N, C-alpha and C positions, 0 to 999 in steps of 0.2 A: 333500488338496492345499492347500498354502499359497497365500496371495494372490500371491506373487511367482512361484510355480511355474506359474501359468496362462499366463505370457507366454513367448514364444519367445526373447526376448533381453533380458538384463540388461546394463546398461552402468554405467560408473563415472564419477565426477566428472572424472577425467582424460580420459575419452572426450569429455566435453562441452567441455573446454578445447581439445582437439585436433580440434575440429569440422571436418568437411570431407566431401566426397563423399556417399555414401549416407546418413550420419547427418544431414548438413545438409538433404538432400532430405526425410528423414523428419520432421525438425523443421518444415520448411516445410509439410508435409502435415498437421501437427497430430497426429502419432502418437508423440511422445516425452513421457513423463510422469514426474514425481516421485511416489513413494508414501510416505505418512506415516501412522502409526497415531495416531488420536485416540480416546481412550477405548476402546481395543481394536478399533476399526473402521478399515479402510483408507480414506484420503482421497487424492485424486489432484489434482495440480496440473500443468497442461499447460506444457511448455517451449516457448518461442517465441524467435524471433530478430528483433530490430527495430533497424535502424540499427547493426548490429554488436554489439548488446547481447543477451546471453542472459537471458531473463526467465522466472521461475517464477510462473505465475498462481496465484491463491489456491487453497488446498486445498478440495476439495468432494467430496461423495458423487456420483459420476457413473459412467456406463458408458464404458469405453474399449475400443478395438479389441483383440482377442485377440493380434494380431501387433505390438502396441505395444512399443517399447523403454521400459524403466523404469529409473529410477535412484533409489536411496534418498535421501529428502529430507535426512536428517541429514548424509549424506555430501556432497550437492550444496551444502548450506548452508555447508560449510567453505570454499567458494570465495569467500565474501563477506568482504571485509576489514572487520572491525568498526569500524575507525577511519575508514572512508569508505564507509558504506552508502548505497545508493540504493534507493528504492521507487518505485512508480508508482500513480497513480489515473487510471483512464480514465473520463472524464465523458461522459454522454449525456443526451438529452432526447427524449421522445416516440418512443422506439425508435431514434433516430438517434445515431450516435457523434459527439461534438464533438471529442474529441482527448484526449491523454494529458498529465498532469502528471508530470514527473520530479522527485523530491524527494530532495535530499541530506540525510542525517541527521547530527546532531552525534554525535561519538564518546562512548562510555562514559557515557551517561545513561539512566536508567530510562525517561524519556519516549520517547526514540528507540527503545529496545528494545521498548516496548509497541506503538508505531506500526508497527514492522516486523513484529512477530508477528501483528498484526491484518491488515495488508496481505497477509501470507502465508496467513492462515487457520490458523495453526499450532495454535491452541487450540480450533478448531472453529467460530469465528465470524470474520467478516471485514467490511470496509467495503463489499463488493459489494452492490448493490441498496439501499444507503442513500441517502437524498436529502439535498441541502443544505437546511438548514432555516431559515436566516435570513441576511440581509445587515444587519450591524450598522453604524450610522452611515453610511448610504448617502450617497455624494457628498462625504463629508468626507475629510480626509487620513488619518484613522485608521479608514477603512472596512476591514472584514474580513468574511469569510464563514465561517459555521459549518456543520459536518457531523459525521458519524461516530457517530450514535446507532444502534449495531447492535442495541440491545435493543427500543426502541419506535418508532424512525424518526420521531420528532417533536421531538427536542431535550430530552426529559425523562429519557433514560437514557444508558447507555454506561458501565457500571461498570468499574473498573480490573481489568485482568487480570494485572498484576504488582504486587508489593509494593514499598514504599519510594519512592513518588512524593512527594517532599518538595521544597519550593522551596529553591533554593540559587543561588549566583552563577553556576554553570555553565549555568544556564538563561536568563541575561540576555543579550539581543542587541539591537543597534540595530533600531528599527522601520523596516524597509525592505519594499518590495513583494515579496511572495513568502514572507515569514517564516511558518513553520508553528509553531504553539504549541498547548499544551493548556490545560486548565482544571481545576486540582485544588487541593486543600487538605485539611485534616483532615476526614475523613468525607465527602468529595465523592462523589456517586453518578454523576457524569458525566465521570469522569476519562479515558475513552477518546475523548471528542469531540475534534475538531481544529478549529482556526481559522486561516485563511490571510489575511494582510494583502494588500490590493490596491493600496495607495498607499504611497509613502515618507512617513514622518513624521519630519522632521529632528530634532525635539527629543524624540522618543518612544523608550521602551525597552520591548521585548517580554519578558514573563516570564509563564509558563514556556515559552520557545521551545526547540525541539529540531530544527529543520530549515529548509531553504530550497528553494523551487521553482526548480530550475535550468533547466528547459525547460517551455514550455507555459503560462506564467502568463497570456498573452494569451487563452487559451481560457477561463479563469475570468473575467477582466475583461470579455471580450465577453459572456459569459453574464449577468454582473451588469447590464451596460448594456442588453442586449436582452430580458431576462426580467422581466416585471412580477411574476412569482411564481417566486422562486428555487427553490421546492420542486419545480418541474417538472424541475429539473436533478438528476441523481443519479449515483452511482458505478456505472458498468456493470461494471467489473472492477478488480482491483487485484492487486498482487503485489510481488515483490522482484527486483532485478537482480543477477545473479551477478558479471559482469565489469565492475564500475563503476569 
């Protein structure tokens, strides 16, 4: 019996777009999932609805109800407009949820592509359960927060998962609060890490930048102000948004 044959009902991406009635109720109950094969093993990402946005939470190895509705991840992913992608990072501390950052990614850049696939857990690893590891230049206009070490969770790792991460003019953005950027160069071993600016820097330019926090930046800035140890703040969950 195949993985998908275990379930009573398979749905399509079109079903997700036409959400309503019983399917909406099932999503709200947490029993609609995407299924994705990673290294020949099935991984599952829960589908949720938040403020009208359909979200796919990161793929993971988990038990799901036998009566769950499932949709193929590759099919669901076609609903995402590559020119205007959104992802989310849900932050928490000491077991409590702080809130969600909604991040709009730049179109057609390798940096944005990598960030999205790690948020989705598409390659078998994600930012979930990784801590923020440093506040750089605390209190200065060029303050920013680092995170995303999915390998060692201490700022020493986070190797690239896509090829072709090279600096170019498409990655240069004004240094404004909420700018999301990476850190890479020839031979960099931490290319999957991300850094989020918390203040505007009128004369500054961010590179390599690939996104902007559109919602929830105050959650991060409050965490910086209230936490003497930013490593107590971590990514509880992450994923991609379908109808952004």
